[in-house]
mmCIF file of the C-alpha atoms, coordinates in Angstrom:
data_MODEL
# 
_entry.id   MODEL 
# 
loop_
_atom_site.group_PDB 
_atom_site.id 
_atom_site.type_symbol 
_atom_site.label_atom_id 
_atom_site.label_alt_id 
_atom_site.label_comp_id 
_atom_site.label_asym_id 
_atom_site.label_entity_id 
_atom_site.label_seq_id 
_atom_site.pdbx_PDB_ins_code 
_atom_site.Cartn_x 
_atom_site.Cartn_y 
_atom_site.Cartn_z 
_atom_site.occupancy 
_atom_site.B_iso_or_equiv 
_atom_site.pdbx_formal_charge 
_atom_site.auth_seq_id 
_atom_site.auth_comp_id 
_atom_site.auth_asym_id 
_atom_site.auth_atom_id 
_atom_site.pdbx_PDB_model_num 
ATOM 1  C CA . MET A 1 1  ? 0.000  0.000  0.000  1.00 0.00 ? 1  MET A CA 1 
ATOM 2  C CA . ARG A 1 2  ? 1.296  3.445  -0.939 1.00 0.00 ? 2  ARG A CA 1 
ATOM 3  C CA . MET A 1 3  ? 1.369  6.237  1.618  1.00 0.00 ? 3  MET A CA 1 
ATOM 4  C CA . ARG A 1 4  ? -1.556 8.618  1.220  1.00 0.00 ? 4  ARG A CA 1 
ATOM 5  C CA . LYS A 1 5  ? -2.313 11.633 3.391  1.00 0.00 ? 5  LYS A CA 1 
ATOM 6  C CA . GLU A 1 6  ? -5.748 10.149 4.191  1.00 0.00 ? 6  GLU A CA 1 
ATOM 7  C CA . LEU A 1 7  ? -4.033 7.294  6.062  1.00 0.00 ? 7  LEU A CA 1 
ATOM 8  C CA . MET A 1 8  ? -2.962 9.738  8.772  1.00 0.00 ? 8  MET A CA 1 
ATOM 9  C CA . GLU A 1 9  ? -6.438 9.347  10.301 1.00 0.00 ? 9  GLU A CA 1 
ATOM 10 C CA . ILE A 1 10 ? -5.784 5.680  11.121 1.00 0.00 ? 10 ILE A CA 1 
ATOM 11 C CA . LEU A 1 11 ? -1.999 5.488  11.563 1.00 0.00 ? 11 LEU A CA 1 
ATOM 12 C CA . ALA A 1 12 ? -0.498 5.502  15.044 1.00 0.00 ? 12 ALA A CA 1 
ATOM 13 C CA . CYS A 1 13 ? 2.995  5.147  16.471 1.00 0.00 ? 13 CYS A CA 1 
ATOM 14 C CA . PRO A 1 14 ? 3.753  1.427  16.833 1.00 0.00 ? 14 PRO A CA 1 
ATOM 15 C CA . LEU A 1 15 ? 5.636  2.074  20.086 1.00 0.00 ? 15 LEU A CA 1 
ATOM 16 C CA . CYS A 1 16 ? 3.294  4.316  22.111 1.00 0.00 ? 16 CYS A CA 1 
ATOM 17 C CA . LYS A 1 17 ? 0.143  4.385  19.922 1.00 0.00 ? 17 LYS A CA 1 
ATOM 18 C CA . GLY A 1 18 ? 0.401  8.192  19.792 1.00 0.00 ? 18 GLY A CA 1 
ATOM 19 C CA . ASP A 1 19 ? -0.580 10.374 16.838 1.00 0.00 ? 19 ASP A CA 1 
ATOM 20 C CA . LEU A 1 20 ? 1.945  10.749 14.031 1.00 0.00 ? 20 LEU A CA 1 
ATOM 21 C CA . GLU A 1 21 ? 2.846  13.931 12.167 1.00 0.00 ? 21 GLU A CA 1 
ATOM 22 C CA . LEU A 1 22 ? 3.514  13.742 8.421  1.00 0.00 ? 22 LEU A CA 1 
ATOM 23 C CA . SER A 1 23 ? 6.411  15.587 6.815  1.00 0.00 ? 23 SER A CA 1 
ATOM 24 C CA . ILE A 1 24 ? 6.398  15.353 3.010  1.00 0.00 ? 24 ILE A CA 1 
ATOM 25 C CA . VAL A 1 25 ? 9.594  15.655 0.979  1.00 0.00 ? 25 VAL A CA 1 
ATOM 26 C CA . GLU A 1 26 ? 8.110  14.484 -2.341 1.00 0.00 ? 26 GLU A CA 1 
ATOM 27 C CA . GLU A 1 27 ? 4.625  13.568 -3.512 1.00 0.00 ? 27 GLU A CA 1 
ATOM 28 C CA . ASP A 1 28 ? 3.187  12.603 -6.876 1.00 0.00 ? 28 ASP A CA 1 
ATOM 29 C CA . ALA A 1 29 ? 0.335  14.142 -8.865 1.00 0.00 ? 29 ALA A CA 1 
ATOM 30 C CA . ASN A 1 30 ? -2.168 11.730 -7.264 1.00 0.00 ? 30 ASN A CA 1 
ATOM 31 C CA . GLY A 1 31 ? -1.357 12.941 -3.750 1.00 0.00 ? 31 GLY A CA 1 
ATOM 32 C CA . GLU A 1 32 ? 0.639  9.869  -2.781 1.00 0.00 ? 32 GLU A CA 1 
ATOM 33 C CA . VAL A 1 33 ? 3.662  10.573 -0.585 1.00 0.00 ? 33 VAL A CA 1 
ATOM 34 C CA . ILE A 1 34 ? 6.831  9.302  -2.272 1.00 0.00 ? 34 ILE A CA 1 
ATOM 35 C CA . THR A 1 35 ? 9.375  10.311 0.386  1.00 0.00 ? 35 THR A CA 1 
ATOM 36 C CA . GLY A 1 36 ? 8.995  11.857 3.799  1.00 0.00 ? 36 GLY A CA 1 
ATOM 37 C CA . THR A 1 37 ? 8.804  11.117 7.484  1.00 0.00 ? 37 THR A CA 1 
ATOM 38 C CA . LEU A 1 38 ? 6.217  10.157 10.073 1.00 0.00 ? 38 LEU A CA 1 
ATOM 39 C CA . TYR A 1 39 ? 7.105  11.694 13.443 1.00 0.00 ? 39 TYR A CA 1 
ATOM 40 C CA . CYS A 1 40 ? 5.780  10.802 16.887 1.00 0.00 ? 40 CYS A CA 1 
ATOM 41 C CA . PRO A 1 41 ? 6.194  13.772 19.238 1.00 0.00 ? 41 PRO A CA 1 
ATOM 42 C CA . ARG A 1 42 ? 5.144  11.640 22.198 1.00 0.00 ? 42 ARG A CA 1 
ATOM 43 C CA . CYS A 1 43 ? 8.131  9.263  22.055 1.00 0.00 ? 43 CYS A CA 1 
ATOM 44 C CA . ASP A 1 44 ? 10.314 11.428 19.753 1.00 0.00 ? 44 ASP A CA 1 
ATOM 45 C CA . GLU A 1 45 ? 10.651 8.720  17.103 1.00 0.00 ? 45 GLU A CA 1 
ATOM 46 C CA . ARG A 1 46 ? 10.775 9.163  13.314 1.00 0.00 ? 46 ARG A CA 1 
ATOM 47 C CA . TYR A 1 47 ? 9.651  6.630  10.718 1.00 0.00 ? 47 TYR A CA 1 
ATOM 48 C CA . PRO A 1 48 ? 10.876 7.031  7.129  1.00 0.00 ? 48 PRO A CA 1 
ATOM 49 C CA . ILE A 1 49 ? 8.693  6.924  4.028  1.00 0.00 ? 49 ILE A CA 1 
ATOM 50 C CA . GLU A 1 50 ? 10.652 5.716  0.996  1.00 0.00 ? 50 GLU A CA 1 
ATOM 51 C CA . ASP A 1 51 ? 9.311  4.879  -2.458 1.00 0.00 ? 51 ASP A CA 1 
ATOM 52 C CA . GLY A 1 52 ? 5.795  5.510  -1.121 1.00 0.00 ? 52 GLY A CA 1 
ATOM 53 C CA . ILE A 1 53 ? 6.067  2.921  1.666  1.00 0.00 ? 53 ILE A CA 1 
ATOM 54 C CA . PRO A 1 54 ? 6.120  3.915  5.348  1.00 0.00 ? 54 PRO A CA 1 
ATOM 55 C CA . ASN A 1 55 ? 8.520  1.883  7.495  1.00 0.00 ? 55 ASN A CA 1 
ATOM 56 C CA . LEU A 1 56 ? 6.719  1.566  10.833 1.00 0.00 ? 56 LEU A CA 1 
ATOM 57 C CA . LEU A 1 57 ? 9.038  -1.035 12.292 1.00 0.00 ? 57 LEU A CA 1 
ATOM 58 C CA . PRO A 1 58 ? 10.414 -0.181 15.739 1.00 0.00 ? 58 PRO A CA 1 
ATOM 59 C CA . PRO A 1 59 ? 13.872 1.431  15.453 1.00 0.00 ? 59 PRO A CA 1 
ATOM 60 C CA . ASP A 1 60 ? 15.747 -1.623 16.760 1.00 0.00 ? 60 ASP A CA 1 
ATOM 61 C CA . LEU A 1 61 ? 14.196 -3.812 14.025 1.00 0.00 ? 61 LEU A CA 1 
ATOM 62 C CA . ARG A 1 62 ? 14.587 -1.320 11.177 1.00 0.00 ? 62 ARG A CA 1 
ATOM 63 C CA . ASP A 1 63 ? 17.347 -1.601 8.584  1.00 0.00 ? 63 ASP A CA 1 
ATOM 64 C CA . ASP A 1 64 ? 18.383 2.021  8.087  1.00 0.00 ? 64 ASP A CA 1 
ATOM 65 C CA . SER A 1 65 ? 21.551 1.154  6.222  1.00 0.00 ? 65 SER A CA 1 
ATOM 66 C CA . PRO A 1 66 ? 21.776 2.434  2.632  1.00 0.00 ? 66 PRO A CA 1 
ATOM 67 C CA . GLY A 1 67 ? 21.588 0.088  -0.289 1.00 0.00 ? 67 GLY A CA 1 
# 
């Protein structure tokens, strides 16, 4: 599933279940977010959005290495 702004109504932080804030770096003509970040101010965690896919894995399980 591609990241759409409308999903913000149902997405929550996987760690604390708090609300997430969307920061868009790039979006396409259909309103899908291509790159950006989901941020949880409650636990100060950021989740990347790359190629339209949000990575909501907890930080210790996420592969943040390039390539």
